[in-house]
N, CA, C, O and the ligand as a Tripos MOL2 file, in Angstrom:
@<TRIPOS>MOLECULE
protein
  233   231    59     0     0
PROTEIN
NO_CHARGES

@<TRIPOS>ATOM
      1 N           6.7850   -2.7120  -16.9080 N.3       1 MET1
      2 CA          7.1570   -2.6840  -15.4890 C.3       1 MET1
      3 C           5.9160   -2.3840  -14.6480 C.2       1 MET1
      4 O           5.0810   -1.5560  -15.0090 O.2       1 MET1
      5 N           5.8230   -3.0830  -13.5180 N.am      2 ALA2
      6 CA          4.6720   -2.9040  -12.6310 C.3       2 ALA2
      7 C           5.1290   -2.3320  -11.2910 C.2       2 ALA2
      8 O           6.3110   -2.3520  -10.9460 O.2       2 ALA2
      9 N           4.1630   -1.8300  -10.5680 N.am      3 LYS3
     10 CA          4.4280   -1.2850   -9.2380 C.3       3 LYS3
     11 C           3.9490   -2.2920   -8.1940 C.2       3 LYS3
     12 O           2.9070   -2.9260   -8.3620 O.2       3 LYS3
     13 N           4.7120   -2.4300   -7.1240 N.am      4 SER4
     14 CA          4.3810   -3.4260   -6.1140 C.3       4 SER4
     15 C           4.5350   -2.8410   -4.7150 C.2       4 SER4
     16 O           5.3950   -1.9970   -4.4640 O.2       4 SER4
     17 N           3.6760   -3.3160   -3.8100 N.am      5 ILE5
     18 CA          3.7510   -2.8870   -2.4160 C.3       5 ILE5
     19 C           3.2250   -4.0150   -1.5350 C.2       5 ILE5
     20 O           2.3840   -4.8040   -1.9670 O.2       5 ILE5
     21 N           3.7160   -4.0910   -0.3100 N.am      6 SER6
     22 CA          3.1450   -5.0240    0.6600 C.3       6 SER6
     23 C           2.9860   -4.3140    1.9830 C.2       6 SER6
     24 O           3.6610   -3.3240    2.2650 O.2       6 SER6
     25 N           2.0680   -4.8450    2.8020 N.am      7 SER7
     26 CA          1.8840   -4.2650    4.1310 C.3       7 SER7
     27 C           3.1820   -4.3490    4.9320 C.2       7 SER7
     28 O           3.5310   -3.4200    5.6610 O.2       7 SER7
     29 N           3.8960   -5.4750    4.7910 N.am      8 ALA8
     30 CA          5.1380   -5.6430    5.5520 C.3       8 ALA8
     31 C           6.1610   -4.5640    5.1880 C.2       8 ALA8
     32 O           6.9740   -4.1690    6.0240 O.2       8 ALA8
     33 N           6.1180   -4.0860    3.9320 N.am      9 ASP9
     34 CA          7.0470   -3.0380    3.5000 C.3       9 ASP9
     35 C           6.9270   -1.7860    4.3560 C.2       9 ASP9
     36 O           7.9080   -1.0800    4.5900 O.2       9 ASP9
     37 N           5.7060   -1.5220    4.8210 N.am     10 VAL10
     38 CA          5.4930   -0.3080    5.6170 C.3      10 VAL10
     39 C           5.3650   -0.6330    7.1030 C.2      10 VAL10
     40 O           4.8790    0.1800    7.8890 O.2      10 VAL10
     41 N           5.8130   -1.8460    7.4770 N.am     11 GLY11
     42 CA          5.9210   -2.1630    8.8880 C.3      11 GLY11
     43 C           4.6740   -2.7640    9.5150 C.2      11 GLY11
     44 O           4.6050   -2.9150   10.7350 O.2      11 GLY11
     45 N           3.6670   -3.1160    8.6800 N.am     12 ALA12
     46 CA          2.4540   -3.7100    9.2320 C.3      12 ALA12
     47 C           2.6480   -5.2210    9.3750 C.2      12 ALA12
     48 O           3.3220   -5.8480    8.5580 O.2      12 ALA12
     49 N           2.0550   -5.7920   10.4150 N.am     13 ASP13
     50 CA          2.1410   -7.2230   10.6650 C.3      13 ASP13
     51 C           1.0470   -7.9230    9.8670 C.2      13 ASP13
     52 O          -0.0100   -8.2570   10.4030 O.2      13 ASP13
     53 N           1.3110   -8.1420    8.5850 N.am     14 CYS14
     54 CA          0.2690   -8.5460    7.6470 C.3      14 CYS14
     55 C           0.9630   -9.0970    6.4040 C.2      14 CYS14
     56 O           2.0120   -8.5880    6.0110 O.2      14 CYS14
     57 N           0.3990  -10.1190    5.7870 N.am     15 SER15
     58 CA          1.0530  -10.7610    4.6440 C.3      15 SER15
     59 C           0.5300  -10.2530    3.3020 C.2      15 SER15
     60 O           0.8830  -10.7980    2.2560 O.2      15 SER15
     61 N          -0.3090   -9.2130    3.3220 N.am     16 TRP16
     62 CA         -0.9100   -8.7020    2.0930 C.3      16 TRP16
     63 C           0.1370   -8.0490    1.1970 C.2      16 TRP16
     64 O           1.0510   -7.3740    1.6700 O.2      16 TRP16
     65 N          -0.0160   -8.2620   -0.0870 N.am     17 SER17
     66 CA          0.7980   -7.5260   -1.0530 C.3      17 SER17
     67 C          -0.0160   -7.3750   -2.3330 C.2      17 SER17
     68 O          -0.9820   -8.1040   -2.5560 O.2      17 SER17
     69 N           0.3810   -6.4320   -3.1600 N.am     18 ALA18
     70 CA         -0.3330   -6.2000   -4.4060 C.3      18 ALA18
     71 C           0.6230   -5.5960   -5.4190 C.2      18 ALA18
     72 O           1.6460   -5.0020   -5.0780 O.2      18 ALA18
     73 N           0.2430   -5.7750   -6.6870 N.am     19 SER19
     74 CA          0.9880   -5.0830   -7.7330 C.3      19 SER19
     75 C          -0.0060   -4.5570   -8.7550 C.2      19 SER19
     76 O          -1.1200   -5.0640   -8.8810 O.2      19 SER19
     77 N           0.4160   -3.5360   -9.4780 N.am     20 SER20
     78 CA         -0.4660   -2.9010  -10.4390 C.3      20 SER20
     79 C           0.3620   -2.2080  -11.5040 C.2      20 SER20
     80 O           1.5600   -1.9820  -11.3330 O.2      20 SER20
     81 N          -0.2940   -1.8740  -12.6050 N.am     21 GLU21
     82 CA          0.4260   -1.2350  -13.6990 C.3      21 GLU21
     83 C           0.8840    0.1710  -13.3550 C.2      21 GLU21
     84 O           1.9570    0.6080  -13.7710 O.2      21 GLU21
     85 N           0.0580    0.8750  -12.5930 N.am     22 THR22
     86 CA          0.3820    2.2610  -12.2780 C.3      22 THR22
     87 C           0.3070    2.4970  -10.7720 C.2      22 THR22
     88 O          -0.3530    1.7510  -10.0470 O.2      22 THR22
     89 N           0.9850    3.5340  -10.3170 N.am     23 GLU23
     90 CA          0.9570    3.8830   -8.9040 C.3      23 GLU23
     91 C          -0.4690    4.2390   -8.4700 C.2      23 GLU23
     92 O          -0.8830    3.9250   -7.3540 O.2      23 GLU23
     93 N          -1.2230    4.9050   -9.3730 N.am     24 GLU24
     94 CA         -2.5920    5.2950   -9.0280 C.3      24 GLU24
     95 C          -3.4460    4.0640   -8.7350 C.2      24 GLU24
     96 O          -4.1640    4.0230   -7.7360 O.2      24 GLU24
     97 N          -3.3640    3.0530   -9.6210 N.am     25 GLN25
     98 CA         -4.1370    1.8270   -9.4060 C.3      25 GLN25
     99 C          -3.6830    1.1130   -8.1480 C.2      25 GLN25
    100 O          -4.4960    0.5670   -7.4020 O.2      25 GLN25
    101 N          -2.3820    1.1230   -7.9200 N.am     26 LEU26
    102 CA         -1.8610    0.4430   -6.7320 C.3      26 LEU26
    103 C          -2.3700    1.1230   -5.4670 C.2      26 LEU26
    104 O          -2.7460    0.4500   -4.5080 O.2      26 LEU26
    105 N          -2.3830    2.4420   -5.4610 N.am     27 MET27
    106 CA         -2.8570    3.1600   -4.2760 C.3      27 MET27
    107 C          -4.3430    2.9120   -4.0290 C.2      27 MET27
    108 O          -4.7920    2.9420   -2.8830 O.2      27 MET27
    109 N          -5.1180    2.6640   -5.1000 N.am     28 GLU28
    110 CA         -6.5310    2.2930   -4.9030 C.3      28 GLU28
    111 C          -6.6350    0.9460   -4.2070 C.2      28 GLU28
    112 O          -7.4780    0.7660   -3.3280 O.2      28 GLU28
    113 N          -5.7810   -0.0100   -4.5930 N.am     29 LYS29
    114 CA         -5.7690   -1.3110   -3.9330 C.3      29 LYS29
    115 C          -5.3380   -1.1650   -2.4780 C.2      29 LYS29
    116 O          -5.8860   -1.8170   -1.5890 O.2      29 LYS29
    117 N          -4.3530   -0.3020   -2.2470 N.am     30 VAL30
    118 CA         -3.8870   -0.0610   -0.8810 C.3      30 VAL30
    119 C          -5.0300    0.5030   -0.0360 C.2      30 VAL30
    120 O          -5.2500    0.0730    1.0960 O.2      30 VAL30
    121 N          -5.7480    1.4660   -0.5990 N.am     31 ALA31
    122 CA         -6.8440    2.0910    0.1530 C.3      31 ALA31
    123 C          -7.9190    1.0740    0.4910 C.2      31 ALA31
    124 O          -8.4560    1.0770    1.5980 O.2      31 ALA31
    125 N          -8.2370    0.1910   -0.4710 N.am     32 GLN32
    126 CA         -9.2480   -0.8340   -0.2280 C.3      32 GLN32
    127 C          -8.7590   -1.8190    0.8270 C.2      32 GLN32
    128 O          -9.5170   -2.2010    1.7190 O.2      32 GLN32
    129 N          -7.4880   -2.2350    0.7280 N.am     33 HIS33
    130 CA         -6.9560   -3.1670    1.7130 C.3      33 HIS33
    131 C          -6.9040   -2.5360    3.1000 C.2      33 HIS33
    132 O          -7.1900   -3.1990    4.0970 O.2      33 HIS33
    133 N          -6.5480   -1.2820    3.1630 N.am     34 ALA34
    134 CA         -6.4780   -0.6080    4.4600 C.3      34 ALA34
    135 C          -7.8370   -0.6320    5.1420 C.2      34 ALA34
    136 O          -7.9320   -0.8340    6.3530 O.2      34 ALA34
    137 N          -8.8930   -0.4230    4.3500 N.am     35 LYS35
    138 CA        -10.2450   -0.4310    4.8980 C.3      35 LYS35
    139 C         -10.6230   -1.8160    5.4080 C.2      35 LYS35
    140 O         -11.1810   -1.9570    6.4960 O.2      35 LYS35
    141 N         -10.3030   -2.8650    4.5890 N.am     36 GLU36
    142 CA        -10.7350   -4.2220    4.9120 C.3      36 GLU36
    143 C          -9.7940   -4.9090    5.8960 C.2      36 GLU36
    144 O         -10.2390   -5.6440    6.7780 O.2      36 GLU36
    145 N          -8.5030   -4.6720    5.7440 N.am     37 GLY37
    146 CA         -7.5140   -5.4110    6.5220 C.3      37 GLY37
    147 C          -7.0190   -4.6860    7.7490 C.2      37 GLY37
    148 O          -6.5190   -5.3070    8.6870 O.2      37 GLY37
    149 N          -7.1580   -3.3550    7.7480 N.am     38 HIS38
    150 CA         -6.6680   -2.5660    8.8720 C.3      38 HIS38
    151 C          -7.7300   -1.5520    9.2920 C.2      38 HIS38
    152 O          -7.5090   -0.3430    9.2260 O.2      38 HIS38
    153 N          -8.8930   -2.0630    9.7270 N.am     39 PRO39
    154 CA         -9.9510   -1.1280   10.1350 C.3      39 PRO39
    155 C          -9.4600   -0.2840   11.3170 C.2      39 PRO39
    156 O          -8.8280   -0.7920   12.2430 O.2      39 PRO39
    157 N          -9.7590    0.9810   11.2640 N.am     40 GLY40
    158 CA         -9.3200    1.8640   12.3330 C.3      40 GLY40
    159 C          -8.0010    2.5410   12.0270 C.2      40 GLY40
    160 O          -7.6060    3.4860   12.7100 O.2      40 GLY40
    161 N          -7.3100    2.0510   10.9880 N.am     41 LEU41
    162 CA         -6.0550    2.6940   10.6070 C.3      41 LEU41
    163 C          -6.3490    4.0710   10.0340 C.2      41 LEU41
    164 O          -7.1860    4.2210    9.1450 O.2      41 LEU41
    165 N          -5.6610    5.0580   10.5450 N.am     42 GLU42
    166 CA         -5.8710    6.4130   10.0570 C.3      42 GLU42
    167 C          -4.9660    6.6770    8.8640 C.2      42 GLU42
    168 O          -3.7420    6.6000    8.9700 O.2      42 GLU42
    169 N          -5.5850    6.9920    7.7210 N.am     43 ILE43
    170 CA         -4.8210    7.2390    6.4910 C.3      43 ILE43
    171 C          -4.4300    8.7100    6.4730 C.2      43 ILE43
    172 O          -5.1900    9.5640    6.0150 O.2      43 ILE43
    173 N          -3.2500    8.9870    6.9700 N.am     44 THR44
    174 CA         -2.7660   10.3590    7.0210 C.3      44 THR44
    175 C          -1.9010   10.6500    5.7910 C.2      44 THR44
    176 O          -1.4160    9.7250    5.1400 O.2      44 THR44
    177 N          -1.7100   11.9180    5.4770 N.am     45 PRO45
    178 CA         -0.7840   12.2500    4.3780 C.3      45 PRO45
    179 C           0.6090   11.6730    4.6200 C.2      45 PRO45
    180 O           1.2990   11.2860    3.6770 O.2      45 PRO45
    181 N           1.0200   11.6190    5.8930 N.am     46 GLU46
    182 CA          2.3260   11.0490    6.2210 C.3      46 GLU46
    183 C           2.3650    9.5660    5.8770 C.2      46 GLU46
    184 O           3.3580    9.0710    5.3430 O.2      46 GLU46
    185 N           1.2620    8.8490    6.1920 N.am     47 LEU47
    186 CA          1.2030    7.4130    5.8840 C.3      47 LEU47
    187 C           1.2180    7.1900    4.3770 C.2      47 LEU47
    188 O           1.8990    6.2900    3.8840 O.2      47 LEU47
    189 N           0.4730    8.0030    3.6550 N.am     48 ILE48
    190 CA          0.4520    7.8710    2.1930 C.3      48 ILE48
    191 C           1.8510    8.1050    1.6260 C.2      48 ILE48
    192 O           2.2840    7.3840    0.7270 O.2      48 ILE48
    193 N           2.5530    9.1020    2.1440 N.am     49 ALA49
    194 CA          3.9080    9.3790    1.6720 C.3      49 ALA49
    195 C           4.8290    8.2080    1.9900 C.2      49 ALA49
    196 O           5.6890    7.8480    1.1860 O.2      49 ALA49
    197 N           4.6400    7.6120    3.1820 N.am     50 LYS50
    198 CA          5.4620    6.4700    3.5710 C.3      50 LYS50
    199 C           5.2010    5.2820    2.6470 C.2      50 LYS50
    200 O           6.1330    4.6110    2.2020 O.2      50 LYS50
    201 N           3.9220    5.0330    2.3660 N.am     51 ILE51
    202 CA          3.5660    3.9280    1.4690 C.3      51 ILE51
    203 C           4.1870    4.1580    0.0960 C.2      51 ILE51
    204 O           4.7980    3.2560   -0.4770 O.2      51 ILE51
    205 N           4.0260    5.3710   -0.4270 N.am     52 LYS52
    206 CA          4.5490    5.6620   -1.7700 C.3      52 LYS52
    207 C           6.0670    5.5030   -1.8260 C.2      52 LYS52
    208 O           6.6180    5.1010   -2.8510 O.2      52 LYS52
    209 N           6.7410    5.8220   -0.7160 N.am     53 SER53
    210 CA          8.2010    5.7070   -0.7030 C.3      53 SER53
    211 C           8.6540    4.2520   -0.7370 C.2      53 SER53
    212 O           9.8090    3.9640   -1.0500 O.2      53 SER53
    213 N           7.7340    3.3290   -0.4110 N.am     54 HIS54
    214 CA          8.0760    1.9040   -0.3920 C.3      54 HIS54
    215 C           7.5970    1.1580   -1.6330 C.2      54 HIS54
    216 O           7.8310   -0.0440   -1.7600 O.2      54 HIS54
    217 N           6.9320    1.8570   -2.5470 N.am     55 ILE55
    218 CA          6.4750    1.2000   -3.7740 C.3      55 ILE55
    219 C           7.7020    0.8200   -4.6110 C.2      55 ILE55
    220 O           8.6040    1.6250   -4.8400 O.2      55 ILE55
    221 N           7.6940   -0.4450   -5.0570 N.am     56 LYS56
    222 CA          8.8330   -0.9490   -5.8250 C.3      56 LYS56
    223 C           8.4210   -1.1690   -7.2800 C.2      56 LYS56
    224 O           7.2660   -1.4740   -7.5760 O.2      56 LYS56
    225 N           9.3880   -1.0090   -8.1740 N.am     57 ASP57
    226 CA          9.1870   -1.3870   -9.5640 C.3      57 ASP57
    227 C           9.5520   -2.8570   -9.7070 C.2      57 ASP57
    228 O          10.6540   -3.2770   -9.3550 O.2      57 ASP57
    229 N           8.6110   -3.6250  -10.2280 N.am     58 VAL58
    230 CA          8.8750   -5.0640  -10.3790 C.3      58 VAL58
    231 C           8.6710   -5.4850  -11.8330 C.2      58 VAL58
    232 O           8.8450   -6.6580  -12.1660 O.2      58 VAL58
    233 ZN         -2.2070   -5.2680    5.4830 Zn       59 ZN59
@<TRIPOS>BOND
     1     1     2 1
     2     2     3 1
     3     3     4 2
     4     3     5 am
     5     5     6 1
     6     6     7 1
     7     7     8 2
     8     7     9 am
     9     9    10 1
    10    10    11 1
    11    11    12 2
    12    11    13 am
    13    13    14 1
    14    14    15 1
    15    15    16 2
    16    15    17 am
    17    17    18 1
    18    18    19 1
    19    19    20 2
    20    19    21 am
    21    21    22 1
    22    22    23 1
    23    23    24 2
    24    23    25 am
    25    25    26 1
    26    26    27 1
    27    27    28 2
    28    27    29 am
    29    29    30 1
    30    30    31 1
    31    31    32 2
    32    31    33 am
    33    33    34 1
    34    34    35 1
    35    35    36 2
    36    35    37 am
    37    37    38 1
    38    38    39 1
    39    39    40 2
    40    39    41 am
    41    41    42 1
    42    42    43 1
    43    43    44 2
    44    43    45 am
    45    45    46 1
    46    46    47 1
    47    47    48 2
    48    47    49 am
    49    49    50 1
    50    50    51 1
    51    51    52 2
    52    51    53 am
    53    53    54 1
    54    54    55 1
    55    55    56 2
    56    55    57 am
    57    57    58 1
    58    58    59 1
    59    59    60 2
    60    59    61 am
    61    61    62 1
    62    62    63 1
    63    63    64 2
    64    63    65 am
    65    65    66 1
    66    66    67 1
    67    67    68 2
    68    67    69 am
    69    69    70 1
    70    70    71 1
    71    71    72 2
    72    71    73 am
    73    73    74 1
    74    74    75 1
    75    75    76 2
    76    75    77 am
    77    77    78 1
    78    78    79 1
    79    79    80 2
    80    79    81 am
    81    81    82 1
    82    82    83 1
    83    83    84 2
    84    83    85 am
    85    85    86 1
    86    86    87 1
    87    87    88 2
    88    87    89 am
    89    89    90 1
    90    90    91 1
    91    91    92 2
    92    91    93 am
    93    93    94 1
    94    94    95 1
    95    95    96 2
    96    95    97 am
    97    97    98 1
    98    98    99 1
    99    99   100 2
   100    99   101 am
   101   101   102 1
   102   102   103 1
   103   103   104 2
   104   103   105 am
   105   105   106 1
   106   106   107 1
   107   107   108 2
   108   107   109 am
   109   109   110 1
   110   110   111 1
   111   111   112 2
   112   111   113 am
   113   113   114 1
   114   114   115 1
   115   115   116 2
   116   115   117 am
   117   117   118 1
   118   118   119 1
   119   119   120 2
   120   119   121 am
   121   121   122 1
   122   122   123 1
   123   123   124 2
   124   123   125 am
   125   125   126 1
   126   126   127 1
   127   127   128 2
   128   127   129 am
   129   129   130 1
   130   130   131 1
   131   131   132 2
   132   131   133 am
   133   133   134 1
   134   134   135 1
   135   135   136 2
   136   135   137 am
   137   137   138 1
   138   138   139 1
   139   139   140 2
   140   139   141 am
   141   141   142 1
   142   142   143 1
   143   143   144 2
   144   143   145 am
   145   145   146 1
   146   146   147 1
   147   147   148 2
   148   147   149 am
   149   149   150 1
   150   150   151 1
   151   151   152 2
   152   151   153 am
   153   153   154 1
   154   154   155 1
   155   155   156 2
   156   155   157 am
   157   157   158 1
   158   158   159 1
   159   159   160 2
   160   159   161 am
   161   161   162 1
   162   162   163 1
   163   163   164 2
   164   163   165 am
   165   165   166 1
   166   166   167 1
   167   167   168 2
   168   167   169 am
   169   169   170 1
   170   170   171 1
   171   171   172 2
   172   171   173 am
   173   173   174 1
   174   174   175 1
   175   175   176 2
   176   175   177 am
   177   177   178 1
   178   178   179 1
   179   179   180 2
   180   179   181 am
   181   181   182 1
   182   182   183 1
   183   183   184 2
   184   183   185 am
   185   185   186 1
   186   186   187 1
   187   187   188 2
   188   187   189 am
   189   189   190 1
   190   190   191 1
   191   191   192 2
   192   191   193 am
   193   193   194 1
   194   194   195 1
   195   195   196 2
   196   195   197 am
   197   197   198 1
   198   198   199 1
   199   199   200 2
   200   199   201 am
   201   201   202 1
   202   202   203 1
   203   203   204 2
   204   203   205 am
   205   205   206 1
   206   206   207 1
   207   207   208 2
   208   207   209 am
   209   209   210 1
   210   210   211 1
   211   211   212 2
   212   211   213 am
   213   213   214 1
   214   214   215 1
   215   215   216 2
   216   215   217 am
   217   217   218 1
   218   218   219 1
   219   219   220 2
   220   219   221 am
   221   221   222 1
   222   222   223 1
   223   223   224 2
   224   223   225 am
   225   225   226 1
   226   226   227 1
   227   227   228 2
   228   227   229 am
   229   229   230 1
   230   230   231 1
   231   231   232 2
@<TRIPOS>SUBSTRUCTURE
     1 MET1         2 RESIDUE 1 A MET
     2 ALA2         6 RESIDUE 1 A ALA
     3 LYS3        10 RESIDUE 1 A LYS
     4 SER4        14 RESIDUE 1 A SER
     5 ILE5        18 RESIDUE 1 A ILE
     6 SER6        22 RESIDUE 1 A SER
     7 SER7        26 RESIDUE 1 A SER
     8 ALA8        30 RESIDUE 1 A ALA
     9 ASP9        34 RESIDUE 1 A ASP
    10 VAL10       38 RESIDUE 1 A VAL
    11 GLY11       42 RESIDUE 1 A GLY
    12 ALA12       46 RESIDUE 1 A ALA
    13 ASP13       50 RESIDUE 1 A ASP
    14 CYS14       54 RESIDUE 1 A CYS
    15 SER15       58 RESIDUE 1 A SER
    16 TRP16       62 RESIDUE 1 A TRP
    17 SER17       66 RESIDUE 1 A SER
    18 ALA18       70 RESIDUE 1 A ALA
    19 SER19       74 RESIDUE 1 A SER
    20 SER20       78 RESIDUE 1 A SER
    21 GLU21       82 RESIDUE 1 A GLU
    22 THR22       86 RESIDUE 1 A THR
    23 GLU23       90 RESIDUE 1 A GLU
    24 GLU24       94 RESIDUE 1 A GLU
    25 GLN25       98 RESIDUE 1 A GLN
    26 LEU26      102 RESIDUE 1 A LEU
    27 MET27      106 RESIDUE 1 A MET
    28 GLU28      110 RESIDUE 1 A GLU
    29 LYS29      114 RESIDUE 1 A LYS
    30 VAL30      118 RESIDUE 1 A VAL
    31 ALA31      122 RESIDUE 1 A ALA
    32 GLN32      126 RESIDUE 1 A GLN
    33 HIS33      130 RESIDUE 1 A HIS
    34 ALA34      134 RESIDUE 1 A ALA
    35 LYS35      138 RESIDUE 1 A LYS
    36 GLU36      142 RESIDUE 1 A GLU
    37 GLY37      146 RESIDUE 1 A GLY
    38 HIS38      150 RESIDUE 1 A HIS
    39 PRO39      154 RESIDUE 1 A PRO
    40 GLY40      158 RESIDUE 1 A GLY
    41 LEU41      162 RESIDUE 1 A LEU
    42 GLU42      166 RESIDUE 1 A GLU
    43 ILE43      170 RESIDUE 1 A ILE
    44 THR44      174 RESIDUE 1 A THR
    45 PRO45      178 RESIDUE 1 A PRO
    46 GLU46      182 RESIDUE 1 A GLU
    47 LEU47      186 RESIDUE 1 A LEU
    48 ILE48      190 RESIDUE 1 A ILE
    49 ALA49      194 RESIDUE 1 A ALA
    50 LYS50      198 RESIDUE 1 A LYS
    51 ILE51      202 RESIDUE 1 A ILE
    52 LYS52      206 RESIDUE 1 A LYS
    53 SER53      210 RESIDUE 1 A SER
    54 HIS54      214 RESIDUE 1 A HIS
    55 ILE55      218 RESIDUE 1 A ILE
    56 LYS56      222 RESIDUE 1 A LYS
    57 ASP57      226 RESIDUE 1 A ASP
    58 VAL58      230 RESIDUE 1 A VAL
    59 ZN59       233 GROUP 0 **** ****
């Protein structure tokens, strides 16, 4: 089973999505995408919690 997330899942107007074997790896992809795709986005603990709550098992 893999973990999956997309920007749209957390309400961003963006078509990016990713999947990974573990939540840790997925969050690294999220962090990289946030830097490249959403410059200026503030990564708060609340945002991280929101993202994690939307991670799906696929
Ligand atoms: Zn995005």
